Steps between C-alpha positions, in 0.01 A plus 500: 500500500789733578656434160168566326432823691852620412383523137214734594658825615190671361292333774736486801739787428858497369670485840327182618522347151877559500542335840289200397698465176790365711295181534541435127866405498669660801403268787781397739698218340518149638830398656778371278496171693130446422550575130802269473308224680239507221777447245642212705175304523391566143706211366561702184840498318598848618865600465693682771441833321128477582573471871743792479240714326238428766748569776548854367133577580184566299435773243130508599299367794127425523277344759513154336847490345830677438671539163876453445712575193721215380715462190547130421674617182655840434249736342204271564362600841227299672255614765457251784168555675521311831201446725535603862514181711256639756241597234388136464390512866385859551295552182267199563447626852418849372257370239335267754448802724341692213274209414389467863423873513301475178290219645426710807398794279270270301295438817421867551165633370670746264718236328288186541391478137829621352766273347766636734622147581536407134675830421750462783555131420583583136728786606680288756549221247665750264724624782600144590585433136785748535680251722540258211778640280470207264143612427633854443746358249213343306299823516802697384533272197128546433524877519793502260301290257193723515703819433761344270399724208539821703844628401480790748457266798782310671422211738790303652533142381511237777806279533351160577821321600550727799136523612296319765198558720714724725712670235430653162791570267434734208670739263628809684401820325744781574416867519178476700422830668175558686530872433530466122129539438495823699822645358476391136427748222119551470480329161692193618301482823168522313605221264600283796171555684302434181693175448429397862128579482449323170697195613287468816180538301613234253587264784175551695240529224643266236699245698345519849850538653498740794822650637364602841829637642535786252699757693814689396723239653376260230465729193802697377582725209840456336692790343438350152124522558432133567270398784623233743244283686608298803364280775195296405480310829187697590314432174173325420355342187126564469255231399358549150164588656641769729719646226201527264269647765760753622582605142135559418441684826799730450392566142149587618644726770715692253208557264238566764284193434370465855226250429744264333740533793221413745408189301867392489529528877177309548628221274795433732312442826182359648514725805304469821152342535333831585642699216223471239323789663808716435549407135354813349682725744830320438474537124397866524792584728753320275360683194533834678857425617616394155332788317634760746852350480496507118431875508809575712813622327835329543598718798180424692460124450655270761504120492521469883202735550303317231585163660407623850163633380440177306561295814265723702224443246555126506509491880183704545302286254642153567653443156873435465714449195732205445777530767767428237427840342688648796833417332469712186358783710809497721719504190314797349505693830881481503524569126274806527714634786809480282321676212367776726848566639698485176259559209192675641392611153452140382138379463542187707162353402506568126839332467323174591252514211708319229583213735141465617381488138770247404409277793127512422558430129704189588213376718 
């Protein structure tokens, strides 16, 4: 949550956003002994140079893993992403606590008919997936395949022979600077943001691949204008049904088709037993929300505010959308924050139109 809020300085203010941004890749590193122990028990054919590189300390540190720079061959650097040993114990405890809290909330009158348990269960499952670096290797390969034709996007290639469930080896991309987006020439920055937005729309609407962890510690602009995407541990692949429903809903939201959006939401849930009496009110409130949002200009529209109002309407009427739709919403909330900070003139919604149309045509 801290990493996500760090992308929304427009909502929480630049000072707090800056402090939270440290959570993206500047967490205190694990001890050298812990990192070397992971190498020892991996059973992989790692040369002495790998141990020496890890002993020097990480180049980036997150809450799940630390990243070390290693050159198995001169001029061919590799990034070793090593999972923190204590993460395998602490993260399951944290997610179990969240799940228990969700079940308590579900017993309250205000949340009794809501899918809070299903939402938290799905979110916790995605968080737990970050512990499996072998899964991340597979997701990284998948992401590279989906964006293989995008010449302006660089995604590090995994190095299978040095990877395991606790360690992911991949191509090391030099020259990454978190400040590059902010300090680049306006034209170069705009091109980079446009590339990022279009790539995320292609992934979500056409392929159903959601990069949830889309903060500036995972998306970089290189001096040559290429966009670098990293860290797909916190990623989710939508079911075909959810991808199609979300695509149609977002398309209806952009064009102000409120009645269509209401029908899409209704098609994803059966809701509570008492809700039939609220059907007309639910549809009318969704129509009003979508139509009012479509009339806002780019500076006024906000995905978080829209999502909050949408949840309020669902909660008050007893109708709830498919919990899986939470994942693309989280991705778009972070993406919109980046656009607002670096390219506020961009029409965030209209940029989605070609990808929505392409997805619907394929269906």
